[in-house]
N, C-alpha and C positions, 0 to 999 in steps of 0.2 A: 373767230370769236367776237372781235370788235364789231364787225358788220352785223352779226346776229343780235348784238346789243344796241344796234342803231347808230354806231359810229362809222366813220369813213374808213379808217385803217387802224393798224396797231403795230406796236413794236414788241417783239418777244423778249422776255427776260426769263432766266432760269435760276437754278441753284437756290430755290426758295427765297428769291430776292425780296418778296414782300412778307416772308414768314411761312410757316407751315400751314397748309390748309387743314380742313377737317374731313374725317372719313377715310376710307380706304383709297388707295391709288387705283383708279379704274381704267385709265388709258395710258399707253406707252407707245413710243415709236410712231407718233402721229405724223401723217404725211398728207396734209391737205393740198389740193391743187390751187385753191384760192377761189374757186367757183362755187363751192358748196354753200348752202344756205344755213347749215348748222354744223357744229363741231362733230356731232354724232354721225354725220354723213362722210366724214373723212376716214380714209383707211388708217387703222391703228391696231395695236395689239392690246388685248384685254388680259393677257397673262404676262405679268411684268416682273422684272427683277430690280425694281426701283425702291428708293427710300424717300421719306418726306424732305430730306435735304436736297432733293432734285425736283421739288415741286415747280411746275411751270406757271408763269404769270404773263400778263400783258400790260402795256400802257397804251390806252386808246386815245385817239384824237377825237375831240368832241364836236364833230361836224358830220352831218348826214350826207349820204350820197346824192340825194336828189338836187338837181339844179333847177329849182322851180321858181326862184325869185331872182330877177336880174340884180346884180350888184353884190350878192353874197360872195364871200371869199373863204378859202382855206389854204393851208400850207402843206406842201408835200416834199418829201425827200430829206427832211431834216432828221436829226437824231432825237429830237423832242418835238412836242406839239407847238412849241413857241418859235420855231424857225423852219424855213423851207422856201421852196419856189412858190410864188404867188399864183394861185389858181382863181380865176374870176369867172363868175357865172354871167354870161353875156348872150342875149337872145336865146336864153334857156339852154345853153350849151357851155360846158366848162372849157376855158381857154387860158392862155398865159399872157404875161405882160413883157414887153420888150424893155431892155435896160437903158435905152437911149433917154438921157436926161433924168434917169431914175436916181433919186437922192433920199437923204434921211427924212425930209419933210414928207415925201410920198410914203416911205416906210412907216412913219409915225401914224399916218391916216389908216393904213392897213392894220397895224397892230392895235390901235385904239378900237377899230371896228371889231376886232377879235377879242376885245376885253382886256388888252394889256395897256400899260401906261405909255410906253414909247417904243421906238424901234430904230434899227440901223439897216441901211440899204446895202445889199450885195448884188452883184451882177454876174455876167459871163457864165450863166447857168451854174452858179456856185453849188447849189443843192440839186442839180440835175435839170433836165430839159422840161419837166412837167408834161402835161398831156393836153391835147386839143390844139386848135389854131391859136396863133398870136392875135389877140383881140384888142390890145391896148398898146400904144406906142407914144413916145414923147410925152409922158405923163408929167403934168406940172400942177401938183396940189399946192394950195396956199397954206395948208395945215389946219384950217378950220373945218374942213369937210368931215362929215360923219360917215361917209362911204367913199371908197375908191372910185365908184362910178360917178360921183359928183365932181371929180377932178377934171381939169382940162386935159384932153388927150386926143390923139388921132386914132381912128378905128379902121381906116382904109388906106391903101396906097402907101404902106410902110416899107421901109428898107431893112427889115429885120429877119433873123432866123432864130431857131431854138438855141443856138449857142449863146444867145444874148438874153436868155430868160432871166427875169428879175426875181429877186428873193428878198427876204427880210429876216432879221433876228430880233425878236420881240423881248422886252423886259417887263417884269411886273412892277406895279406901282410902289413907290416909296413915299410920295406926298403929292397932292394933299389927300385927305380922306374924309369920309362921312361916318359918324358914329354907327357902329354895328357892321360896317363893311368888313369882309374878310378876303384874304388871298393866300395862296400857298407859295412859299419861297422854296423852290426846288428846281429840278431839271426839267420838269414839265408842268403844265397848268393843272394836272390832275393829282399831284402828290407834292408834299413838302411840309415844312414847318408852318404852323398856322400863325398868320399875322392878323391881328384884330385891331380895328380902328376904335379907340376908346378915348373920349375927351378930345376928339379930332387929332389924335396922334397915333401912329402905328406902334403896336406893342405885341408881345408874345403871350402865350398861355402856359402856365406851369402844368406838368404832367401828373401832379398829385390827383389821384382818383380819375384820371383820364381813361375813358372806356369807349367801346364801339358805339354806344348811344351818342356820346358827344361827337365822335367822328361823323356819324350819320347826319347829325344836324348841320355840321360844317359843310359836308359834301352836298347835301340837298340844297343848302343856301347857294352853292356854286353851280347848281344845275345838274348834279350827278344823282344817281339812284341811291347810293349808300356809300359807306366808307369803312376803313379799318384803322383803328387807333395804333399809333406808334409813339414811342417816348424816348427819353434819354437823348434828346437832340439828335435823333436818327438822321434828319436831313440838315442838321446844322443848328446854330444857336439863334438864328433869326436876328431881327433888329428891334431896337426900342426896349422900353422897360417891360417887365412882366406885369400885365394888367389884370389877368384873371388867374385864380388858383382854386383848387378843389371844385372844379366844375362838376355839376350833377344834372345833366340833361335827362329828361324823361324819354327823349326821342321824338316828342310831338312838337317841339318848338320849331318856329320858322327861321329863327336866327340864333346864333350862338349867344348873343347878348341877352336873350330872353331866358337863358338857363340859369338856375341858381348857382352862385359862385361867390367867392371871396375876392374883394378888390384890394383889401388891405392885408397883405400876407407877410 
């Protein structure tokens, strides 16, 4: 499903984790091999004994499969899109990084490259071996780099193996912020409590009048196609003051801050 939507990979969730979908249940007992181009190509039963409390969902990682630009990275093997073994595009092939000298400074560069605020380094193939050759070893970032590829490292004659694959655990921003910025405080970058930068401080949004149109604006602002609204602190209470209430987006806005809303609630 996630590859059909242009993502690299996905994590399956069930039991209507994101709520009941709409329409009849049309697929049951799906058994994809992983090589299919669309979900419709997967073996499945169309005569089901299911109810909507068993609706299937996915959490997709927002990175495409193509390794067309040297230096792009993605994370694999983690339970969320914000953690995993580092995969680096090098000479137009995906490879891994050795954990020799791997530290939090290096992890922070990777995480900021992926849009997170900071990161923690893990080694010893903590999230698995990854895939491809080991392309980077003895990484020594200064912390100011905008890409892992800009960090000092050895690319040949290394004394490493995949048992030493480097990984990261990334965290979302808490400070500083630019007015209008948003991020999601949750277990993955694609879902969570909405945090909005307002007057240069992070705050939350009240769910009064919160609808799918509002969620669409937030998700598109973050680079996704659309979103689903949840409320009642479904992902937790967030941090900071409540800065917007009674949000009424039309769905055409580029940012949440452009939507009509009350700031004195």
